[in-house]
N, CA and C of each residue as an Amber inpcrd file, in Angstrom:
protein
   423
 -82.2340000 -22.0000000-221.7890000 -82.3050000 -23.0520000-222.9470000
 -82.8360000 -22.4590000-224.3230000 -81.9500000 -22.6680000-225.2840000
 -82.2940000 -22.1870000-226.6960000 -83.1740000 -23.0700000-227.3600000
 -84.1310000 -22.6460000-228.2540000 -84.9800000 -23.2550000-229.0580000
 -85.1660000 -22.6290000-230.4220000 -85.5550000 -23.4510000-231.3970000
 -85.7740000 -22.9860000-232.7280000 -87.1770000 -23.3910000-233.0520000
 -88.0050000 -22.5480000-233.5890000 -89.3490000 -22.7030000-234.0010000
 -89.4630000 -22.3420000-235.5940000 -90.0800000 -23.2140000-236.3880000
 -90.4610000 -22.7780000-237.7560000 -91.9550000 -22.8210000-237.8550000
 -92.4790000 -21.8140000-238.4740000 -93.9830000 -21.6980000-238.8630000
 -94.2070000 -21.2520000-240.1910000 -95.5070000 -21.5920000-240.5780000
 -95.8800000 -21.0290000-241.9110000 -97.1600000 -20.2950000-241.7140000
 -97.4550000 -19.2550000-242.5410000 -98.8480000 -18.7200000-242.3880000
 -99.1220000 -18.0200000-243.7230000-100.2040000 -17.5860000-243.9240000
-100.5840000 -16.7030000-245.1810000-101.1070000 -15.4470000-244.7910000
-100.5830000 -14.4980000-245.6690000-101.0440000 -13.1580000-245.4040000
-102.4800000 -12.9330000-245.5740000-103.1020000 -12.1350000-244.7420000
-104.4450000 -11.7300000-244.9680000-104.7550000 -10.8650000-246.1980000
-103.8520000  -9.9650000-246.3350000-103.9940000  -8.9740000-247.4100000
-103.0740000  -9.5910000-248.6720000-103.7040000  -9.7490000-249.7390000
-102.9300000 -10.3970000-251.0000000-101.7680000  -9.5050000-251.4130000
-101.7370000  -8.1020000-251.3730000-100.5720000  -7.3520000-251.4580000
-100.0330000  -7.1550000-250.1190000 -99.0120000  -8.0960000-249.8850000
 -98.5150000  -8.2120000-248.4260000 -97.2860000  -7.2960000-248.2950000
 -96.9970000  -6.4520000-249.1200000 -95.6390000  -5.7460000-249.1260000
 -95.6520000  -4.7950000-247.8570000 -96.6360000  -4.2080000-247.5670000
 -96.7910000  -3.4650000-246.3310000 -96.6500000  -4.2320000-245.1740000
 -97.3890000  -5.4770000-245.0680000 -97.2510000  -6.2180000-244.0130000
 -95.8450000  -6.7480000-243.6670000 -95.1290000  -7.1360000-244.8810000
 -93.6800000  -7.4620000-244.7290000 -92.8180000  -6.3840000-244.1250000
 -93.0290000  -5.2500000-244.6720000 -92.2230000  -4.1850000-244.0760000
 -92.5250000  -3.9070000-242.5520000 -93.7790000  -4.1200000-242.3370000
 -94.2070000  -3.9450000-240.8160000 -93.7080000  -4.9570000-239.9990000
 -93.7580000  -6.1500000-240.4090000 -93.3560000  -7.4260000-239.7140000
 -91.7000000  -7.2820000-239.4780000 -91.0350000  -6.9740000-240.4960000
 -89.5960000  -6.8470000-240.3450000 -89.0960000  -5.7170000-239.3910000
 -89.8190000  -4.6260000-239.5400000 -89.4870000  -3.4150000-238.6180000
 -89.8160000  -3.8390000-237.2230000 -90.9820000  -4.3350000-236.8400000
 -91.2820000  -4.6140000-235.5850000 -90.3920000  -5.7650000-235.1440000
 -90.1240000  -6.7980000-235.8190000 -89.2640000  -7.9230000-235.3680000
 -87.8380000  -7.3460000-235.0990000 -87.3170000  -6.4610000-236.0070000
 -85.8930000  -6.0380000-235.7000000 -85.8340000  -5.2340000-234.3990000
 -86.8600000  -4.3260000-234.0960000 -86.9150000  -3.7150000-232.8290000
 -87.1370000  -4.4650000-231.7200000 -88.0600000  -5.4850000-231.8200000
 -88.4580000  -6.0810000-230.5590000 -87.3430000  -7.3360000-230.4050000
 -86.7700000  -8.0140000-231.4670000 -85.9650000  -9.0820000-231.2690000
 -84.6230000  -8.8530000-230.6240000 -84.0260000  -7.7410000-230.8740000
 -82.7500000  -7.2860000-230.2960000 -82.5740000  -7.4510000-228.8040000
 -83.7540000  -6.8560000-228.2040000 -83.8040000  -6.7250000-226.8050000
 -84.3650000  -7.9530000-226.0710000 -84.7470000  -8.8550000-226.9450000
 -85.3840000 -10.0950000-226.2040000 -84.4540000 -11.2510000-226.6550000
 -83.4270000 -11.2210000-227.2740000 -82.5840000 -12.3420000-227.6110000
 -83.1100000 -13.1890000-228.6180000 -83.7930000 -12.7570000-229.5300000
 -84.3020000 -13.4620000-230.6380000 -83.8390000 -13.2650000-231.9550000
 -83.3820000 -14.1700000-232.6920000 -82.8320000 -14.1650000-234.0560000
 -83.7070000 -14.9300000-234.9390000 -83.5030000 -14.7810000-236.2280000
 -84.1550000 -15.4270000-237.2600000 -84.2480000 -14.9630000-238.6260000
 -85.1330000 -15.6320000-239.5700000 -85.2290000 -15.0990000-240.8290000
 -86.7730000 -15.2930000-241.2240000 -87.2030000 -14.2330000-242.0400000
 -88.4480000 -14.4290000-242.5440000 -88.4910000 -14.5060000-244.1020000
 -89.0020000 -15.5510000-244.6450000 -89.2040000 -15.7340000-246.0470000
 -90.5770000 -15.4870000-246.4730000 -90.8220000 -15.0330000-247.5740000
 -92.0680000 -14.6770000-248.0870000 -92.1960000 -14.7780000-249.5210000
 -93.3050000 -14.9560000-250.0280000 -93.5760000 -15.1110000-251.5050000
 -95.0090000 -15.8120000-251.6940000 -95.6080000 -15.1100000-252.7600000
 -96.9160000 -15.8120000-252.9850000 -97.9700000 -15.5770000-251.8540000
 -97.7920000 -14.6120000-251.1400000 -98.7120000 -14.3710000-249.8150000
 -98.5260000 -15.5060000-248.7000000 -97.3020000 -16.1470000-248.7070000
 -97.0360000 -17.0510000-247.7640000 -96.0240000 -16.7660000-246.9880000
 -95.7230000 -16.6830000-245.6320000 -94.7800000 -16.4620000-244.8660000
 -94.3330000 -17.7480000-244.2160000 -92.7940000 -17.8820000-244.3080000
 -92.1770000 -19.0190000-243.6250000 -91.0490000 -18.3250000-242.6980000
 -91.1870000 -18.5000000-241.4430000 -90.3010000 -17.8870000-240.5990000
 -89.6480000 -18.8800000-239.5560000 -88.3380000 -18.6380000-239.2850000
 -87.6560000 -19.4140000-238.3080000 -87.2750000 -18.3090000-237.2630000
 -87.5240000 -18.7430000-235.8770000 -87.2490000 -17.8430000-234.8400000
 -86.3660000 -18.6440000-233.8990000 -85.3540000 -18.0410000-233.2810000
 -84.4450000 -18.7910000-232.2990000 -84.3300000 -17.8400000-231.0450000
 -83.9490000 -18.5320000-229.8660000 -83.8400000 -17.7750000-228.5960000
 -84.3510000 -18.5070000-227.5200000 -84.3610000 -17.9550000-226.3600000
 -84.6960000 -18.5960000-225.2280000 -86.1480000 -19.1500000-225.2420000
 -86.3610000 -20.3370000-224.7280000 -87.7240000 -20.8590000-224.8690000
 -88.9550000 -20.0230000-224.5180000 -88.7880000 -19.2170000-223.2510000
 -90.0060000 -18.4560000-222.9570000 -90.1630000 -17.2100000-223.8920000
 -89.0130000 -16.7120000-224.5440000 -89.2020000 -15.5600000-225.4110000
 -89.7470000 -15.9000000-226.7820000 -89.2920000 -17.1980000-227.1820000
 -89.8900000 -17.7360000-228.4110000 -91.2640000 -18.2160000-228.3920000
 -91.5410000 -18.9170000-227.2890000 -93.0380000 -19.2660000-227.1290000
 -93.9700000 -17.9890000-227.0610000 -93.4270000 -16.9830000-226.3750000
 -94.3330000 -15.7360000-226.1530000 -94.3730000 -15.0280000-227.7030000
 -93.3410000 -15.0200000-228.3840000 -93.4160000 -14.4690000-229.7290000
 -94.2740000 -15.2430000-230.5300000 -94.2880000 -16.5380000-230.6300000
 -95.0780000 -17.4810000-231.4730000 -96.6250000 -17.1670000-231.0340000
 -96.8350000 -17.1820000-229.8550000 -98.2400000 -16.7360000-229.3970000
 -98.7250000 -15.5440000-229.9390000 -97.8730000 -14.5980000-230.0320000
 -98.3200000 -13.3070000-230.5060000 -98.4970000 -13.3420000-231.9930000
 -97.6510000 -14.0300000-232.6590000 -97.6530000 -14.0470000-234.0780000
 -99.0050000 -14.8900000-234.5380000 -99.3720000 -15.9790000-233.7480000
-100.6060000 -16.7430000-234.1220000-101.6890000 -15.8770000-233.9750000
-101.7700000 -14.7860000-232.9620000-102.8920000 -13.9090000-232.7710000
-102.8550000 -12.8210000-233.6580000-101.7180000 -12.5530000-234.4890000
-101.5340000 -11.4060000-235.3260000-102.6100000 -11.3810000-236.4010000
-103.2980000 -10.1820000-236.5980000-104.3220000 -10.2400000-237.6500000
-103.8460000 -10.1640000-239.1430000-102.4660000  -9.9440000-239.1630000
-101.8940000  -9.9020000-240.5190000-101.7960000 -11.3220000-241.0420000
-101.8990000 -12.3000000-240.2580000-101.6300000 -13.7580000-240.5990000
-103.0270000 -14.4860000-240.5420000-103.0910000 -15.6080000-241.2960000
-104.0900000 -16.5560000-241.1710000-103.3730000 -18.0440000-241.3920000
-103.9950000 -19.0830000-241.1500000-103.6110000 -20.4480000-241.4140000
-102.1970000 -20.5050000-240.6930000-101.9410000 -19.9970000-239.6430000
-100.5880000 -20.2630000-238.8080000-100.5040000 -21.6820000-238.6130000
 -99.4220000 -22.4160000-238.9490000 -99.0650000 -23.8020000-238.7390000
 -97.6810000 -23.9200000-238.1880000 -97.5190000 -24.5150000-236.9920000
 -96.2110000 -24.8340000-236.4440000 -95.5820000 -26.0250000-237.2590000
 -94.4920000 -25.8490000-238.0130000 -93.7750000 -26.7950000-238.7710000
 -92.7090000 -27.6830000-238.0370000 -92.1040000 -26.9250000-236.9840000
 -90.8670000 -27.5480000-236.4230000 -90.5020000 -26.7340000-235.1290000
 -90.3230000 -27.4670000-234.0590000 -89.9290000 -26.9350000-232.7980000
 -88.9030000 -27.7680000-232.1470000 -87.6570000 -27.2860000-231.7360000
 -86.6770000 -28.1600000-231.1380000 -85.7900000 -27.3270000-230.2470000
 -85.2010000 -27.9860000-229.1780000 -84.1440000 -27.5710000-228.4100000
 -82.9890000 -27.5520000-229.1700000 -82.1000000 -26.5540000-229.1530000
 -80.9010000 -26.3670000-229.8880000 -79.7590000 -26.0350000-228.9180000
 -78.5450000 -26.3940000-229.4830000 -77.3400000 -26.0710000-228.7530000
 -76.6130000 -24.7730000-229.2610000 -76.8730000 -24.3520000-230.4130000
 -76.3910000 -23.1710000-230.9630000 -77.4830000 -22.6610000-231.9740000
 -77.3900000 -21.3770000-232.2830000 -78.3150000 -20.8030000-233.2980000
 -77.6380000 -20.9460000-234.6560000 -78.6440000 -21.0740000-235.6060000
 -78.1430000 -21.2410000-237.1260000 -78.3120000 -19.6910000-237.6730000
 -79.2720000 -19.1320000-237.1620000 -79.7200000 -17.6820000-237.8280000
 -79.1820000 -16.5260000-236.8610000 -78.0030000 -16.7650000-236.1370000
 -77.7870000 -15.8830000-235.0730000 -77.1860000 -14.4850000-235.5890000
 -76.9890000 -14.3240000-236.8410000 -76.4570000 -13.0710000-237.5890000
 -77.6740000 -11.9970000-237.7950000 -78.7760000 -12.6360000-237.6240000
 -79.9570000 -11.6200000-237.9130000 -80.9690000 -11.4860000-236.9330000
 -81.2540000 -10.1970000-236.3860000 -82.4350000  -9.9450000-235.5950000
 -83.6300000 -10.3910000-236.3110000 -83.6510000 -10.2070000-237.6960000
 -84.5730000 -10.7720000-238.5390000 -84.0020000 -10.6740000-240.0360000
 -83.5190000 -11.6500000-240.4980000 -83.1770000 -11.6910000-241.9880000
 -84.3480000 -11.8040000-242.8400000 -84.0970000 -11.6970000-244.1960000
 -85.3920000 -11.7640000-245.1060000 -85.0430000 -12.3800000-246.3590000
 -85.9000000 -13.1420000-247.0560000 -85.7280000 -13.7070000-248.2900000
 -87.1370000 -13.6990000-249.0060000 -86.9300000 -13.3310000-250.2450000
 -88.1240000 -13.3250000-250.9950000 -88.1560000 -14.5880000-251.8550000
 -89.1270000 -15.5900000-251.5500000 -89.2010000 -16.8450000-251.9280000
 -89.4320000 -16.8600000-253.4590000 -90.1510000 -15.9010000-254.0210000
 -90.5390000 -15.8790000-255.4200000 -89.1910000 -15.5190000-256.3020000
 -88.1000000 -15.0450000-255.7050000 -86.9100000 -14.7610000-256.4320000
 -85.8400000 -15.6970000-256.3980000 -86.2170000 -16.8330000-255.6740000
 -85.1880000 -18.0320000-255.5710000 -84.9900000 -18.7020000-257.0240000
 -83.7650000 -19.2030000-257.1850000 -83.5160000 -20.0190000-258.3100000
 -84.3980000 -21.3050000-258.3310000 -84.9620000 -21.5250000-259.4500000
 -85.8210000 -22.7090000-259.5660000 -85.1340000 -24.0070000-259.0520000
 -83.8400000 -24.1440000-259.4120000 -83.1680000 -25.4160000-259.2040000
 -83.0360000 -25.5780000-257.6770000 -82.8290000 -24.4760000-256.8970000
 -82.8150000 -24.5940000-255.5100000 -84.1240000 -24.9450000-254.9370000
 -85.2180000 -24.3250000-255.4630000 -86.6680000 -24.6620000-254.9030000
 -86.9400000 -26.3180000-255.2460000 -86.6290000 -26.6310000-256.4710000
 -86.8030000 -28.1010000-256.8980000 -86.0540000 -29.0300000-256.0850000
 -84.9490000 -28.6690000-255.4840000 -84.2420000 -29.6160000-254.6110000
 -85.0130000 -29.9410000-253.4690000 -86.1140000 -29.1280000-252.8990000
 -86.8150000 -29.3030000-251.6280000 -88.2230000 -29.5510000-252.0280000
 -88.7330000 -29.4000000-253.1580000 -90.1780000 -29.2420000-253.4730000
 -90.4960000 -30.1760000-254.6820000 -91.8070000 -30.4340000-254.6940000
 -92.3060000 -31.2460000-255.9260000 -92.5680000 -30.2850000-257.1170000
 -92.6740000 -29.1090000-256.7530000 -92.9230000 -27.9800000-257.9140000
 -92.0070000 -26.9230000-257.7890000 -91.9300000 -26.0130000-258.8460000
 -90.9260000 -24.9730000-258.7780000 -91.2670000 -23.7730000-257.8980000
 -92.5540000 -23.8910000-257.2090000 -92.9250000 -22.9460000-256.3300000
 -92.8400000 -23.5320000-254.9390000 -92.1010000 -23.1640000-254.0350000
 -91.9740000 -23.6070000-252.7490000 -93.2950000 -23.5010000-252.0350000
 -93.7260000 -24.6470000-251.3490000 -94.9310000 -24.5730000-250.5910000
 -94.6440000 -25.1090000-249.1840000 -94.3830000 -24.3110000-248.1950000
 -94.0430000 -24.7870000-246.8650000 -95.1930000 -25.7480000-246.2370000
 -96.5510000 -25.4210000-246.6030000 -97.5830000 -26.2700000-246.1320000
 -97.4410000 -27.8040000-246.6970000 -96.7830000 -27.9020000-247.9140000
 -96.6450000 -29.2650000-248.4330000 -95.3430000 -30.1530000-248.2150000
 -94.6210000 -29.4710000-247.2530000 -93.3690000 -30.2420000-247.0050000
 -93.1070000 -30.3200000-245.3740000 -92.1790000 -31.1460000-244.9900000
 -92.1390000 -31.3180000-243.5010000 -91.1110000 -30.0310000-243.0970000
 -91.3710000 -29.8250000-241.7380000 -90.5470000 -28.6980000-241.0790000
 -89.0250000 -28.9970000-241.3010000 -88.5440000 -30.1200000-241.4210000
 -87.1710000 -30.4120000-241.5500000 -86.7450000 -29.9620000-243.0390000
 -87.6230000 -30.1900000-243.9540000 -87.3710000 -29.8860000-245.4900000
 -87.3600000 -28.1570000-245.4120000 -88.2110000 -27.6470000-244.8550000
 -88.1710000 -26.1280000-244.8030000 -87.0590000 -25.5490000-244.0500000
 -86.5680000 -26.2950000-243.0300000 -85.2970000 -25.8840000-242.3280000
 -84.0670000 -26.0540000-243.1190000 -84.0480000 -27.1400000-243.8470000
 -83.0120000 -27.4810000-244.8940000 -82.9670000 -26.3940000-246.0090000
 -83.9950000 -25.9690000-246.5550000 -84.0350000 -24.9380000-247.4920000
 -83.4600000 -23.7310000-246.8410000 -83.8260000 -23.2640000-245.6420000
 -83.3030000 -22.0100000-245.0220000 -81.9010000 -22.1260000-244.7320000
 -81.4260000 -23.3240000-244.3810000 -79.9680000 -23.4470000-244.2420000
 -79.1710000 -23.3320000-245.4740000 -79.7690000 -23.9230000-246.7610000
 -79.1490000 -23.6290000-247.9600000 -79.2200000 -22.1710000-248.2580000
 -80.0860000 -21.4330000-247.8950000 -80.2980000 -19.9900000-248.2520000
 -79.2470000 -19.2220000-247.6000000 -78.9670000 -19.6820000-246.2180000
 -77.9790000 -18.9560000-245.5280000 -76.5740000 -19.4280000-246.2100000
 -76.3400000 -20.5720000-246.3920000 -75.1130000 -20.8790000-247.0570000
 -74.6900000 -20.2250000-248.3040000 -75.6540000 -19.8760000-249.1470000
 -75.5480000 -19.3340000-250.3720000 -75.7780000 -17.8040000-250.2910000
 -75.7480000 -17.2150000-249.2090000 -75.8800000 -15.6860000-249.0090000
 -77.2880000 -15.1440000-249.6570000 -78.3840000 -15.9760000-249.6260000
 -79.5400000 -15.4000000-250.1540000 -80.3380000 -14.6580000-249.0930000
 -79.9350000 -14.9480000-247.7830000 -80.5900000 -14.0660000-246.7340000
 -80.0160000 -12.7400000-246.6030000 -80.9210000 -11.5310000-246.7690000
 -80.4050000 -10.4010000-246.6380000 -80.9260000  -9.6310000-245.1170000
 -80.3340000  -8.5220000-244.8940000 -80.9140000  -7.7150000-243.6990000
 -80.1840000  -7.9930000-242.4910000 -78.8140000  -8.2710000-242.4480000
 -78.0480000  -8.3990000-241.2050000 -78.2790000  -7.3220000-240.4080000
 -78.4960000  -7.5720000-239.0540000 -78.6590000  -6.5600000-238.1350000
 -78.0370000  -7.1210000-236.7080000
């Protein structure tokens, strides 16, 4: 059974560029063998991540993420059973939220800076789907 999970967290280190690189590298090597796909968005020390795959694999990964010392304030935004993957082209795609067009952000947010803590999981998922449709997600693997 396939599931999709969205969560948001804050980077412990305010300069999270090393954490981002480490998370992406670990994700890409781990996810391929475990049937997990997804996308990691980051900006302003906030991570928004969607992960898809088998229920047991996704749940295990989320538990690992929640215990990861690079994150704090981990909040589950959305969890659902799915019939097909939306982010199946990426073992872990990436998007820098701080580089998004303001008009795209304002479509889903009260302010020009997207804050996943202040919107529903469905709004965050809609933003991710728009980013996919507009080829804003990089890192196909």
